[in-house]
GUPAKE-602431 format. One record per residue (C-alpha): x, y, z; residue in one letter. Coordinates in Angstrom, 1 decimal, always signed. Example, Ala and Ser with C-alpha at 12.3 -4.5 7.8 and 13.67 -1.06 7.14 Angstrom:
# residues 2
x = +12.3 y = -4.5 z = +7.8 resn = A
x = +13.7 y = -1.1 z = +7.1 resn = S
//
This chain:
# residues 507
x = -27.7 y = +34.7 z = +105.0 resn = X
x = -25.0 y = +36.5 z = +107.0 resn = X
x = -23.6 y = +33.2 z = +108.4 resn = X
x = -23.5 y = +31.8 z = +105.0 resn = X
x = -21.7 y = +34.9 z = +103.8 resn = X
x = -19.2 y = +34.6 z = +106.6 resn = X
x = -18.3 y = +31.0 z = +106.1 resn = X
x = -18.6 y = +31.1 z = +102.2 resn = X
x = -15.1 y = +32.1 z = +101.3 resn = X
x = -13.2 y = +29.6 z = +103.6 resn = X
x = -15.4 y = +26.7 z = +102.4 resn = X
x = -14.7 y = +27.7 z = +98.7 resn = X
x = -11.0 y = +27.7 z = +99.3 resn = X
x = -11.2 y = +24.3 z = +101.0 resn = X
x = -13.2 y = +22.8 z = +98.1 resn = X
x = -10.7 y = +24.1 z = +95.5 resn = X
x = -7.8 y = +22.7 z = +97.6 resn = X
x = -9.5 y = +19.3 z = +97.8 resn = X
x = -10.2 y = +19.2 z = +94.1 resn = X
x = -6.6 y = +20.2 z = +93.3 resn = X
x = -5.4 y = +17.4 z = +95.6 resn = X
x = -7.7 y = +14.8 z = +93.9 resn = X
x = -6.5 y = +16.0 z = +90.5 resn = X
x = -2.9 y = +15.5 z = +91.5 resn = X
x = -3.6 y = +12.0 z = +92.7 resn = X
x = -5.1 y = +11.0 z = +89.5 resn = X
x = -1.9 y = +11.8 z = +87.7 resn = X
x = +0.0 y = +9.2 z = +89.7 resn = X
x = +0.5 y = +5.7 z = +88.2 resn = X
x = -1.8 y = +3.0 z = +89.5 resn = X
x = -0.7 y = -0.7 z = +89.4 resn = X
x = +1.8 y = +0.2 z = +86.7 resn = X
x = -0.6 y = +1.9 z = +84.4 resn = X
x = -0.2 y = +5.4 z = +83.1 resn = X
x = -2.4 y = +8.2 z = +83.9 resn = X
x = -3.9 y = +8.2 z = +80.5 resn = X
x = -5.0 y = +4.7 z = +80.9 resn = X
x = -6.7 y = +5.5 z = +84.2 resn = X
x = -8.7 y = +8.3 z = +82.8 resn = X
x = -12.4 y = +7.8 z = +82.9 resn = X
x = -14.5 y = +7.5 z = +79.7 resn = X
x = -16.0 y = +10.8 z = +80.5 resn = X
x = -12.6 y = +12.5 z = +80.6 resn = X
x = -11.6 y = +10.9 z = +77.3 resn = X
x = -14.8 y = +11.8 z = +75.6 resn = X
x = -14.4 y = +15.4 z = +76.7 resn = X
x = -10.9 y = +15.4 z = +75.3 resn = X
x = -12.1 y = +13.9 z = +72.0 resn = X
x = -14.8 y = +16.5 z = +71.6 resn = X
x = -12.3 y = +19.2 z = +72.2 resn = X
x = -9.9 y = +17.7 z = +69.5 resn = X
x = -12.7 y = +17.5 z = +66.9 resn = X
x = -13.5 y = +21.2 z = +67.4 resn = X
x = -9.8 y = +21.9 z = +66.8 resn = X
x = -9.8 y = +19.9 z = +63.5 resn = X
x = -12.9 y = +21.6 z = +62.3 resn = X
x = -11.4 y = +25.0 z = +62.9 resn = X
x = -8.1 y = +23.9 z = +61.1 resn = X
x = -10.1 y = +22.6 z = +58.0 resn = X
x = -12.0 y = +25.8 z = +57.7 resn = X
x = -8.7 y = +27.7 z = +57.8 resn = X
x = -7.3 y = +25.5 z = +55.0 resn = X
x = -10.4 y = +25.9 z = +52.9 resn = X
x = -10.1 y = +29.6 z = +53.3 resn = X
x = -6.5 y = +29.6 z = +52.2 resn = X
x = -7.3 y = +27.4 z = +49.1 resn = X
x = -10.1 y = +29.7 z = +48.2 resn = X
x = -7.7 y = +32.7 z = +48.5 resn = X
x = -5.1 y = +30.9 z = +46.3 resn = X
x = -7.8 y = +30.1 z = +43.7 resn = X
x = -8.9 y = +33.7 z = +43.5 resn = X
x = -5.3 y = +34.7 z = +43.1 resn = X
x = -4.7 y = +32.2 z = +40.3 resn = X
x = -7.9 y = +33.4 z = +38.5 resn = X
x = -6.6 y = +36.9 z = +38.7 resn = X
x = -3.2 y = +36.0 z = +37.3 resn = X
x = -4.9 y = +34.0 z = +34.5 resn = X
x = -7.0 y = +37.1 z = +33.6 resn = X
x = -3.9 y = +39.3 z = +33.5 resn = X
x = -1.7 y = +36.8 z = +31.6 resn = X
x = -1.4 y = +37.2 z = +27.8 resn = X
x = -3.5 y = +35.0 z = +25.4 resn = X
x = -1.0 y = +35.4 z = +22.4 resn = X
x = +2.2 y = +33.6 z = +21.6 resn = X
x = +4.5 y = +33.4 z = +18.5 resn = X
x = +3.1 y = +30.7 z = +16.2 resn = X
x = +2.4 y = +30.0 z = +12.5 resn = X
x = -1.0 y = +29.4 z = +10.9 resn = X
x = -1.9 y = +25.8 z = +10.3 resn = X
x = -2.0 y = +26.0 z = +6.5 resn = X
x = +1.5 y = +27.6 z = +6.5 resn = X
x = +4.3 y = +25.2 z = +5.6 resn = X
x = +6.4 y = +26.5 z = +8.5 resn = X
x = +3.8 y = +25.3 z = +11.0 resn = X
x = +4.7 y = +21.7 z = +10.6 resn = X
x = +1.0 y = +20.7 z = +10.6 resn = X
x = +0.3 y = +17.7 z = +8.4 resn = X
x = -3.1 y = +16.2 z = +9.6 resn = X
x = -5.3 y = +17.0 z = +6.6 resn = X
x = -7.6 y = +14.0 z = +6.9 resn = X
x = -10.7 y = +16.2 z = +7.1 resn = X
x = -9.7 y = +18.0 z = +3.8 resn = X
x = -9.0 y = +14.6 z = +2.2 resn = X
x = -12.5 y = +13.4 z = +3.2 resn = X
x = -14.0 y = +16.6 z = +1.8 resn = X
x = -12.2 y = +16.0 z = -1.5 resn = X
x = -13.5 y = +12.4 z = -1.6 resn = X
x = -17.1 y = +13.6 z = -1.0 resn = X
x = -16.8 y = +16.3 z = -3.7 resn = X
x = -15.3 y = +13.7 z = -6.1 resn = X
x = -18.2 y = +11.3 z = -5.4 resn = X
x = -20.8 y = +14.0 z = -5.9 resn = X
x = -19.3 y = +15.3 z = -9.1 resn = X
x = -19.0 y = +11.9 z = -10.6 resn = X
x = -22.5 y = +11.0 z = -9.4 resn = X
x = -23.7 y = +14.0 z = -11.5 resn = X
x = -21.8 y = +12.7 z = -14.5 resn = X
x = -23.1 y = +9.2 z = -14.0 resn = X
x = -26.7 y = +10.5 z = -13.8 resn = X
x = -26.2 y = +12.4 z = -17.0 resn = X
x = -24.8 y = +9.2 z = -18.6 resn = X
x = -27.8 y = +7.2 z = -17.5 resn = X
x = -30.2 y = +9.9 z = -18.8 resn = X
x = -28.4 y = +10.0 z = -22.2 resn = X
x = -27.6 y = +6.4 z = -22.9 resn = X
x = -29.8 y = +4.4 z = -20.5 resn = X
x = -28.5 y = +1.2 z = -18.8 resn = X
x = -25.7 y = -0.3 z = -21.0 resn = X
x = -24.4 y = -3.0 z = -18.6 resn = X
x = -24.6 y = -6.4 z = -20.3 resn = X
x = -22.9 y = -9.4 z = -18.7 resn = X
x = -23.2 y = -11.4 z = -21.9 resn = X
x = -21.3 y = -8.8 z = -23.8 resn = X
x = -18.4 y = -9.3 z = -21.4 resn = X
x = -18.0 y = -12.9 z = -22.5 resn = X
x = -17.9 y = -11.8 z = -26.2 resn = X
x = -14.9 y = -9.6 z = -25.3 resn = X
x = -12.9 y = -12.8 z = -24.7 resn = X
x = -14.6 y = -15.2 z = -27.1 resn = X
x = -15.9 y = -14.7 z = -30.7 resn = X
x = -16.8 y = -18.3 z = -31.0 resn = X
x = -18.0 y = -20.3 z = -28.0 resn = X
x = -16.3 y = -23.4 z = -29.5 resn = X
x = -13.0 y = -21.8 z = -30.1 resn = X
x = -10.8 y = -20.7 z = -27.1 resn = X
x = -7.5 y = -19.6 z = -28.7 resn = X
x = -6.4 y = -17.3 z = -25.7 resn = X
x = -7.1 y = -20.1 z = -23.2 resn = X
x = -5.2 y = -22.6 z = -25.4 resn = X
x = -2.2 y = -20.2 z = -25.5 resn = X
x = -2.2 y = -20.0 z = -21.7 resn = X
x = -2.2 y = -23.8 z = -21.4 resn = X
x = +0.6 y = -24.2 z = -24.0 resn = X
x = +2.8 y = -21.9 z = -21.8 resn = X
x = +3.5 y = -24.9 z = -19.6 resn = X
x = +5.8 y = -26.3 z = -22.3 resn = X
x = +8.2 y = -23.4 z = -21.9 resn = X
x = +8.1 y = -23.8 z = -18.1 resn = X
x = +9.1 y = -27.5 z = -18.5 resn = X
x = +11.9 y = -26.6 z = -21.0 resn = X
x = +13.4 y = -24.2 z = -18.6 resn = X
x = +13.3 y = -26.7 z = -15.7 resn = X
x = +14.8 y = -29.5 z = -17.9 resn = X
x = +17.6 y = -27.2 z = -19.0 resn = X
x = +18.5 y = -26.3 z = -15.5 resn = X
x = +18.6 y = -29.9 z = -14.4 resn = X
x = +20.9 y = -30.8 z = -17.3 resn = X
x = +23.2 y = -27.9 z = -16.3 resn = X
x = +23.3 y = -29.0 z = -12.7 resn = X
x = +24.4 y = -32.4 z = -13.8 resn = X
x = +26.9 y = -30.9 z = -16.2 resn = X
x = +25.1 y = -32.7 z = -19.1 resn = X
x = +24.9 y = -29.3 z = -20.8 resn = X
x = +27.8 y = -26.9 z = -20.9 resn = X
x = +27.2 y = -23.3 z = -19.8 resn = X
x = +27.1 y = -22.0 z = -23.5 resn = X
x = +24.7 y = -24.7 z = -24.6 resn = X
x = +22.4 y = -24.0 z = -21.6 resn = X
x = +22.5 y = -20.3 z = -22.2 resn = X
x = +21.6 y = -20.9 z = -25.9 resn = X
x = +18.7 y = -23.1 z = -25.0 resn = X
x = +17.4 y = -20.5 z = -22.5 resn = X
x = +17.7 y = -17.7 z = -25.1 resn = X
x = +15.8 y = -19.7 z = -27.7 resn = X
x = +13.1 y = -20.7 z = -25.1 resn = X
x = +12.6 y = -17.1 z = -24.0 resn = X
x = +12.6 y = -15.7 z = -27.6 resn = X
x = +9.9 y = -18.2 z = -28.5 resn = X
x = +7.9 y = -17.1 z = -25.4 resn = X
x = +7.8 y = -13.5 z = -26.8 resn = X
x = +7.2 y = -14.4 z = -30.5 resn = X
x = +4.9 y = -17.4 z = -30.3 resn = X
x = +1.8 y = -15.7 z = -28.7 resn = X
x = +2.3 y = -12.6 z = -30.9 resn = X
x = +2.3 y = -14.8 z = -34.0 resn = X
x = -0.8 y = -16.7 z = -33.0 resn = X
x = -2.7 y = -13.5 z = -32.2 resn = X
x = -1.8 y = -11.9 z = -35.4 resn = X
x = -2.5 y = -14.9 z = -37.6 resn = X
x = -5.7 y = -16.3 z = -35.9 resn = X
x = -8.7 y = -14.0 z = -36.5 resn = X
x = -10.7 y = -15.6 z = -33.7 resn = X
x = -8.5 y = -14.1 z = -31.0 resn = X
x = -10.3 y = -11.0 z = -29.5 resn = X
x = -8.3 y = -8.0 z = -28.4 resn = X
x = -9.2 y = -8.6 z = -24.7 resn = X
x = -8.3 y = -12.3 z = -24.9 resn = X
x = -5.1 y = -11.5 z = -26.7 resn = X
x = -4.1 y = -8.9 z = -24.2 resn = X
x = -4.7 y = -11.4 z = -21.4 resn = X
x = -2.6 y = -14.1 z = -23.1 resn = X
x = +0.2 y = -11.6 z = -23.8 resn = X
x = +0.2 y = -10.5 z = -20.2 resn = X
x = +0.6 y = -14.1 z = -19.0 resn = X
x = +3.5 y = -14.7 z = -21.4 resn = X
x = +5.2 y = -11.5 z = -20.5 resn = X
x = +5.1 y = -12.4 z = -16.8 resn = X
x = +6.3 y = -15.9 z = -17.6 resn = X
x = +9.2 y = -14.4 z = -19.6 resn = X
x = +10.3 y = -12.2 z = -16.7 resn = X
x = +10.0 y = -15.1 z = -14.2 resn = X
x = +12.0 y = -17.6 z = -16.3 resn = X
x = +14.7 y = -15.0 z = -16.9 resn = X
x = +15.1 y = -14.6 z = -13.1 resn = X
x = +15.0 y = -18.4 z = -12.7 resn = X
x = +17.9 y = -18.7 z = -15.2 resn = X
x = +20.0 y = -16.0 z = -13.5 resn = X
x = +19.6 y = -17.3 z = -9.9 resn = X
x = +20.5 y = -20.9 z = -10.8 resn = X
x = +23.5 y = -19.6 z = -12.8 resn = X
x = +24.6 y = -17.7 z = -9.7 resn = X
x = +24.2 y = -20.9 z = -7.6 resn = X
x = +26.5 y = -22.8 z = -10.0 resn = X
x = +29.0 y = -20.0 z = -9.9 resn = X
x = +29.1 y = -20.0 z = -6.1 resn = X
x = +29.0 y = -23.8 z = -5.8 resn = X
x = +32.1 y = -23.9 z = -8.0 resn = X
x = +34.1 y = -22.1 z = -5.4 resn = X
x = +32.4 y = -24.2 z = -2.6 resn = X
x = +30.4 y = -21.2 z = -1.1 resn = X
x = +27.8 y = -22.3 z = +1.4 resn = X
x = +25.8 y = -19.1 z = +1.5 resn = X
x = +24.1 y = -17.6 z = -1.5 resn = X
x = +23.9 y = -13.9 z = -0.7 resn = X
x = +22.4 y = -12.7 z = -3.9 resn = X
x = +19.4 y = -15.1 z = -4.0 resn = X
x = +19.2 y = -16.0 z = -0.3 resn = X
x = +19.8 y = -19.7 z = -1.1 resn = X
x = +20.7 y = -20.5 z = +2.6 resn = X
x = +19.2 y = -17.6 z = +4.5 resn = X
x = +19.7 y = -16.8 z = +8.2 resn = X
x = +17.1 y = -18.3 z = +10.6 resn = X
x = +15.1 y = -15.0 z = +10.9 resn = X
x = +13.8 y = -15.7 z = +7.3 resn = X
x = +11.9 y = -18.6 z = +8.7 resn = X
x = +9.2 y = -18.6 z = +11.3 resn = X
x = +8.0 y = -22.2 z = +10.9 resn = X
x = +11.2 y = -24.1 z = +11.2 resn = X
x = +11.1 y = -25.0 z = +7.5 resn = X
x = +14.1 y = -26.8 z = +6.2 resn = X
x = +16.0 y = -24.6 z = +3.8 resn = X
x = +16.6 y = -25.7 z = +0.2 resn = X
x = +20.0 y = -25.5 z = -1.4 resn = X
x = +21.0 y = -25.9 z = -5.0 resn = X
x = +20.4 y = -28.3 z = -6.8 resn = X
x = +17.6 y = -29.4 z = -4.5 resn = X
x = +15.4 y = -26.6 z = -5.8 resn = X
x = +15.1 y = -28.1 z = -9.3 resn = X
x = +11.8 y = -29.8 z = -8.8 resn = X
x = +8.3 y = -29.4 z = -10.3 resn = X
x = +6.9 y = -28.3 z = -6.9 resn = X
x = +9.5 y = -25.5 z = -6.6 resn = X
x = +9.1 y = -24.4 z = -10.1 resn = X
x = +5.3 y = -24.1 z = -10.1 resn = X
x = +5.3 y = -22.5 z = -6.7 resn = X
x = +7.4 y = -19.7 z = -8.2 resn = X
x = +5.2 y = -19.5 z = -11.3 resn = X
x = +2.1 y = -18.9 z = -9.2 resn = X
x = +3.8 y = -16.8 z = -6.5 resn = X
x = +3.1 y = -13.0 z = -6.7 resn = X
x = +6.7 y = -12.1 z = -7.5 resn = X
x = +9.0 y = -11.9 z = -10.6 resn = X
x = +12.3 y = -12.5 z = -8.7 resn = X
x = +13.2 y = -16.1 z = -8.0 resn = X
x = +14.7 y = -17.3 z = -4.7 resn = X
x = +15.5 y = -20.8 z = -3.4 resn = X
x = +13.8 y = -20.0 z = -0.1 resn = X
x = +11.0 y = -17.5 z = -0.1 resn = X
x = +9.9 y = -15.9 z = +3.2 resn = X
x = +6.7 y = -17.8 z = +4.3 resn = X
x = +3.8 y = -16.8 z = +6.5 resn = X
x = +2.9 y = -19.4 z = +9.2 resn = X
x = -0.8 y = -20.0 z = +8.4 resn = X
x = -3.6 y = -19.1 z = +6.0 resn = X
x = -5.8 y = -16.5 z = +7.5 resn = X
x = -9.3 y = -17.3 z = +6.4 resn = X
x = -10.8 y = -14.0 z = +7.3 resn = X
x = -8.1 y = -12.1 z = +5.4 resn = X
x = -8.5 y = -14.5 z = +2.4 resn = X
x = -12.3 y = -14.0 z = +2.3 resn = X
x = -12.0 y = -10.2 z = +2.5 resn = X
x = -9.6 y = -10.1 z = -0.4 resn = X
x = -11.9 y = -12.5 z = -2.4 resn = X
x = -14.9 y = -10.3 z = -1.8 resn = X
x = -12.9 y = -7.2 z = -2.9 resn = X
x = -11.9 y = -9.0 z = -6.1 resn = X
x = -15.5 y = -9.9 z = -6.9 resn = X
x = -16.7 y = -6.4 z = -6.1 resn = X
x = -14.1 y = -4.5 z = -8.1 resn = X
x = -14.4 y = -6.9 z = -11.0 resn = X
x = -18.1 y = -6.0 z = -11.3 resn = X
x = -17.3 y = -2.3 z = -10.8 resn = X
x = -14.7 y = -2.4 z = -13.6 resn = X
x = -16.9 y = -4.2 z = -16.0 resn = X
x = -20.0 y = -2.0 z = -15.2 resn = X
x = -18.2 y = +1.3 z = -15.4 resn = X
x = -16.4 y = +0.3 z = -18.6 resn = X
x = -19.6 y = -0.6 z = -20.3 resn = X
x = -21.7 y = +2.2 z = -18.9 resn = X
x = -19.2 y = +5.1 z = -18.9 resn = X
x = -16.0 y = +4.4 z = -20.7 resn = X
x = -17.3 y = +2.8 z = -24.0 resn = X
x = -19.8 y = +5.6 z = -24.7 resn = X
x = -17.1 y = +8.2 z = -24.3 resn = X
x = -14.7 y = +6.2 z = -26.6 resn = X
x = -17.4 y = +5.8 z = -29.2 resn = X
x = -18.1 y = +9.5 z = -29.2 resn = X
x = -14.4 y = +10.0 z = -29.8 resn = X
x = -14.2 y = +7.7 z = -32.8 resn = X
x = -13.8 y = +10.4 z = -35.4 resn = X
x = -10.8 y = +11.2 z = -37.6 resn = X
x = -8.5 y = +13.9 z = -36.2 resn = X
x = -8.8 y = +16.0 z = -39.4 resn = X
x = -12.5 y = +16.5 z = -38.6 resn = X
x = -11.7 y = +17.8 z = -35.1 resn = X
x = -10.3 y = +21.1 z = -34.1 resn = X
x = -8.1 y = +21.6 z = -31.0 resn = X
x = -11.0 y = +22.6 z = -28.8 resn = X
x = -13.0 y = +19.5 z = -29.6 resn = X
x = -10.0 y = +17.3 z = -29.1 resn = X
x = -9.2 y = +18.9 z = -25.7 resn = X
x = -12.8 y = +18.5 z = -24.6 resn = X
x = -12.9 y = +14.8 z = -25.5 resn = X
x = -9.5 y = +14.3 z = -23.8 resn = X
x = -10.9 y = +15.8 z = -20.6 resn = X
x = -14.1 y = +13.8 z = -20.9 resn = X
x = -12.0 y = +10.6 z = -21.2 resn = X
x = -9.6 y = +11.5 z = -18.4 resn = X
x = -12.0 y = +11.1 z = -15.5 resn = X
x = -13.4 y = +7.7 z = -16.2 resn = X
x = -10.1 y = +6.4 z = -17.4 resn = X
x = -8.3 y = +7.5 z = -14.2 resn = X
x = -11.0 y = +6.1 z = -11.9 resn = X
x = -10.8 y = +2.8 z = -13.7 resn = X
x = -7.0 y = +2.8 z = -13.5 resn = X
x = -7.2 y = +3.4 z = -9.7 resn = X
x = -9.7 y = +0.6 z = -9.3 resn = X
x = -7.6 y = -1.7 z = -11.4 resn = X
x = -4.6 y = -0.9 z = -9.2 resn = X
x = -6.4 y = -1.7 z = -6.0 resn = X
x = -8.0 y = -4.9 z = -7.6 resn = X
x = -4.7 y = -6.2 z = -8.9 resn = X
x = -1.9 y = -5.0 z = -6.6 resn = X
x = -3.8 y = -5.2 z = -3.3 resn = X
x = -6.7 y = -7.6 z = -3.5 resn = X
x = -5.5 y = -10.2 z = -6.1 resn = X
x = -1.9 y = -10.4 z = -5.2 resn = X
x = -2.6 y = -10.5 z = -1.5 resn = X
x = -5.2 y = -13.3 z = -2.2 resn = X
x = -2.6 y = -15.4 z = -4.1 resn = X
x = +0.1 y = -14.6 z = -1.5 resn = X
x = -2.2 y = -15.8 z = +1.3 resn = X
x = -3.1 y = -19.0 z = -0.5 resn = X
x = +0.6 y = -19.8 z = -1.0 resn = X
x = +1.7 y = -18.5 z = +2.4 resn = X
x = +4.0 y = -16.1 z = +0.6 resn = X
x = +5.5 y = -13.8 z = +3.2 resn = X
x = +6.7 y = -10.7 z = +1.2 resn = X
x = +3.5 y = -8.6 z = +0.7 resn = X
x = +5.3 y = -5.4 z = -0.5 resn = X
x = +3.6 y = -5.1 z = -3.9 resn = X
x = +3.5 y = -1.3 z = -3.9 resn = X
x = +4.7 y = +1.7 z = -1.8 resn = X
x = +3.4 y = +5.2 z = -1.3 resn = X
x = +3.6 y = +6.2 z = -5.0 resn = X
x = +0.7 y = +8.7 z = -4.4 resn = X
x = +3.2 y = +10.9 z = -2.5 resn = X
x = +5.6 y = +10.9 z = -5.4 resn = X
x = +7.4 y = +14.2 z = -5.8 resn = X
x = +9.4 y = +13.0 z = -8.8 resn = X
x = +8.5 y = +10.8 z = -11.8 resn = X
x = +11.4 y = +8.5 z = -10.9 resn = X
x = +10.0 y = +7.9 z = -7.5 resn = X
x = +6.6 y = +7.0 z = -9.0 resn = X
x = +8.0 y = +4.4 z = -11.4 resn = X
x = +10.1 y = +2.9 z = -8.6 resn = X
x = +7.2 y = +2.5 z = -6.1 resn = X
x = +3.9 y = +1.9 z = -7.9 resn = X
x = +4.9 y = -1.6 z = -9.1 resn = X
x = +7.3 y = -3.2 z = -6.7 resn = X
x = +7.6 y = -6.7 z = -8.4 resn = X
x = +8.6 y = -5.1 z = -11.7 resn = X
x = +10.9 y = -2.6 z = -10.0 resn = X
x = +12.7 y = -5.4 z = -8.1 resn = X
x = +13.1 y = -7.4 z = -11.3 resn = X
x = +14.5 y = -4.4 z = -13.2 resn = X
x = +16.9 y = -3.5 z = -10.4 resn = X
x = +18.1 y = -7.1 z = -9.8 resn = X
x = +18.4 y = -8.5 z = -13.3 resn = X
x = +18.8 y = -5.4 z = -15.6 resn = X
x = +19.9 y = -2.2 z = -13.9 resn = X
x = +22.6 y = -3.5 z = -11.5 resn = X
x = +24.1 y = -5.9 z = -14.1 resn = X
x = +24.5 y = -2.9 z = -16.4 resn = X
x = +26.3 y = -0.9 z = -13.7 resn = X
x = +28.6 y = -3.9 z = -13.0 resn = X
x = +29.5 y = -3.9 z = -16.6 resn = X
x = +30.6 y = -0.3 z = -16.5 resn = X
x = +27.6 y = +1.6 z = -17.8 resn = X
x = +26.7 y = +4.9 z = -16.2 resn = X
x = +23.6 y = +5.4 z = -14.1 resn = X
x = +22.0 y = +7.6 z = -16.7 resn = X
x = +22.5 y = +5.1 z = -19.5 resn = X
x = +21.3 y = +2.3 z = -17.2 resn = X
x = +18.1 y = +4.2 z = -16.3 resn = X
x = +17.5 y = +5.0 z = -19.9 resn = X
x = +17.8 y = +1.3 z = -20.8 resn = X
x = +15.3 y = +0.4 z = -18.1 resn = X
x = +12.8 y = +3.0 z = -19.5 resn = X
x = +13.5 y = +1.6 z = -23.0 resn = X
x = +12.8 y = -1.9 z = -21.9 resn = X
x = +9.6 y = -0.8 z = -20.1 resn = X
x = +8.5 y = +1.1 z = -23.2 resn = X
x = +9.0 y = -2.0 z = -25.4 resn = X
x = +6.8 y = -4.1 z = -23.2 resn = X
x = +4.1 y = -1.4 z = -23.0 resn = X
x = +3.9 y = -1.2 z = -26.8 resn = X
x = +4.2 y = -5.0 z = -27.1 resn = X
x = +1.2 y = -5.5 z = -24.8 resn = X
x = -1.0 y = -3.0 z = -26.6 resn = X
x = -0.1 y = -3.1 z = -30.3 resn = X
x = -0.1 y = -6.9 z = -30.7 resn = X
x = -3.7 y = -7.5 z = -29.3 resn = X
x = -5.0 y = -4.5 z = -31.4 resn = X
x = -3.1 y = -5.8 z = -34.4 resn = X
x = -1.7 y = -2.3 z = -35.2 resn = X
x = +1.7 y = -0.7 z = -34.5 resn = X
x = +1.6 y = +3.0 z = -33.8 resn = X
x = +4.2 y = +3.3 z = -31.1 resn = X
x = +2.0 y = +5.6 z = -28.9 resn = X
x = +2.7 y = +3.6 z = -25.8 resn = X
x = +6.4 y = +3.4 z = -26.6 resn = X
x = +6.7 y = +7.1 z = -27.1 resn = X
x = +4.6 y = +7.8 z = -24.0 resn = X
x = +7.1 y = +5.9 z = -21.9 resn = X
x = +10.2 y = +7.4 z = -23.6 resn = X
x = +8.7 y = +10.9 z = -23.0 resn = X
x = +8.9 y = +10.1 z = -19.3 resn = X
x = +12.7 y = +10.5 z = -19.4 resn = X
x = +12.8 y = +14.3 z = -20.2 resn = X
x = +9.7 y = +14.8 z = -18.1 resn = X
x = +11.4 y = +13.1 z = -15.1 resn = X
x = +14.4 y = +15.4 z = -15.6 resn = X
x = +12.3 y = +18.5 z = -15.8 resn = X
x = +10.2 y = +17.6 z = -12.7 resn = X
x = +13.3 y = +16.6 z = -10.7 resn = X
x = +15.2 y = +19.8 z = -11.7 resn = X
x = +12.6 y = +22.5 z = -11.5 resn = X
x = +9.6 y = +21.3 z = -9.4 resn = X
x = +9.9 y = +20.3 z = -5.7 resn = X
x = +7.5 y = +19.2 z = -3.0 resn = X
x = +3.8 y = +19.7 z = -3.7 resn = X
x = +4.5 y = +21.1 z = -7.1 resn = X
x = +6.3 y = +17.9 z = -8.1 resn = X
x = +3.6 y = +15.8 z = -6.7 resn = X
x = +1.0 y = +17.8 z = -8.7 resn = X
x = +3.0 y = +17.3 z = -11.9 resn = X
x = +3.1 y = +13.5 z = -11.3 resn = X
x = -0.6 y = +13.4 z = -10.8 resn = X
x = -1.2 y = +15.5 z = -14.0 resn = X
x = +0.9 y = +13.1 z = -16.0 resn = X
x = -1.1 y = +10.1 z = -14.7 resn = X
x = -4.5 y = +11.7 z = -15.2 resn = X
x = -3.8 y = +13.2 z = -18.7 resn = X
x = -1.1 y = +11.0 z = -20.1 resn = X
x = -3.0 y = +7.7 z = -20.3 resn = X
x = -6.2 y = +9.2 z = -21.8 resn = X
x = -4.1 y = +10.9 z = -24.5 resn = X
x = -2.5 y = +7.5 z = -25.5 resn = X
x = -6.0 y = +5.9 z = -25.4 resn = X
x = -7.4 y = +8.6 z = -27.6 resn = X
x = -4.6 y = +8.1 z = -30.1 resn = X
x = -5.2 y = +4.4 z = -30.2 resn = X
x = -8.9 y = +4.9 z = -30.5 resn = X
x = -8.4 y = +7.3 z = -33.4 resn = X
x = -6.1 y = +4.9 z = -35.2 resn = X
x = -8.4 y = +1.9 z = -34.6 resn = X
x = -11.3 y = +3.9 z = -36.0 resn = X
x = -9.3 y = +4.8 z = -39.1 resn = X
x = -8.2 y = +1.2 z = -39.6 resn = X
x = -11.7 y = -0.2 z = -39.2 resn = X
x = -13.2 y = +2.6 z = -41.4 resn = X
x = -10.6 y = +1.9 z = -44.2 resn = X
x = -11.3 y = -1.9 z = -44.0 resn = X
x = -15.1 y = -1.3 z = -44.4 resn = X
x = -14.4 y = +1.0 z = -47.3 resn = X
x = -12.3 y = -1.6 z = -49.0 resn = X
//
């Protein structure tokens, strides 16, 4: 043991020196390779193990730092304020306008309230829907169809207008002669059906109203046809190649099928005339915007809507409207103000619902159906009249075909002749009042001017709403006039019709 202790330190020093010498040799390049390449796998593995331990320690440090930051953020969120300057949603200053949930609630409440009224109606009157009675509204005698004959005879006036324009294009008629023929033709269009309805007892009120509506639409169409062709002759006389007012030769963006454009007098054909007669518009053009194809899915949806709402209109009229009207058939002298107000309110709800259904059935379903069949491209038949804040906006946007006709063929010509805007607007309301009374009084065979006065009252009412009511208040006033104005006129006509029938029975 002592020898070993004596020789131990020198031997240890010699071993450390030899190990250091060997380690220095391993750092020298061998055959052009670096020292790293000459390291043994054991050495590399040891180094890799040491590097992994360093990465693990670095990841744990990063995790600790992120945890510290998260705790700091949580503390700052706890200390931050939860209030800021803002308006309540129902305040007008908030700018919030998404009230779809409230609208759905109103629809649900409307359905529930009317369901209650409908159940009361069923319990009181029973089921009153009778499809056979609907036919009797149009025909008194199954072998006599006077209203249908009137509609067929209207083709004569269409052909007279086309013949007159052809003669004018060839200069066979002078302008004064052509104007006179057109005036006579359109005057007969308005007077002939009225005379037939008043003189032929077999014409029912519903059938007469349908025939009068067809003739009124035809009158407005042929008036536009006359004006546009006259504008074409005026421009062709100065050798103008573009008809700006009627889009005779429109720019290429008006066509998406590469159709050949029609110029005057190439438009004076039976095909062109009857396309315009059946097209869902009152304003004539030589080249209408066209849709590329007929969409069968869209067409079938509109057809199903037409059938559905036709049944709804007929069923609700028989089940709901007629009993209310019959209960109101009593002379006014036998009713005090409270009874008259109660009957007016009872009549307001079914009348308004039927009017809304008729609007959707006619202006959306029916007109889109005919437009799709004819590939008619302009489908703007109405605008957002339900948002009307003035009476004027309502009348300008709920019936776009009539509005375009009045603007193009009546209002603007009056302005060009020097009339003021107020006089021109009053003239438009007067014309509308005339046709409203014309379409109601003639089929009922009585002239009481309730529809005419109802339209003329719109002038001071429009001034009042536009002057004193704004925003939501104006919109509410417009809705009140729609909901209560029409039932009042209906109640007046019902009263007068009852008095007339009662007096005839007494005689």
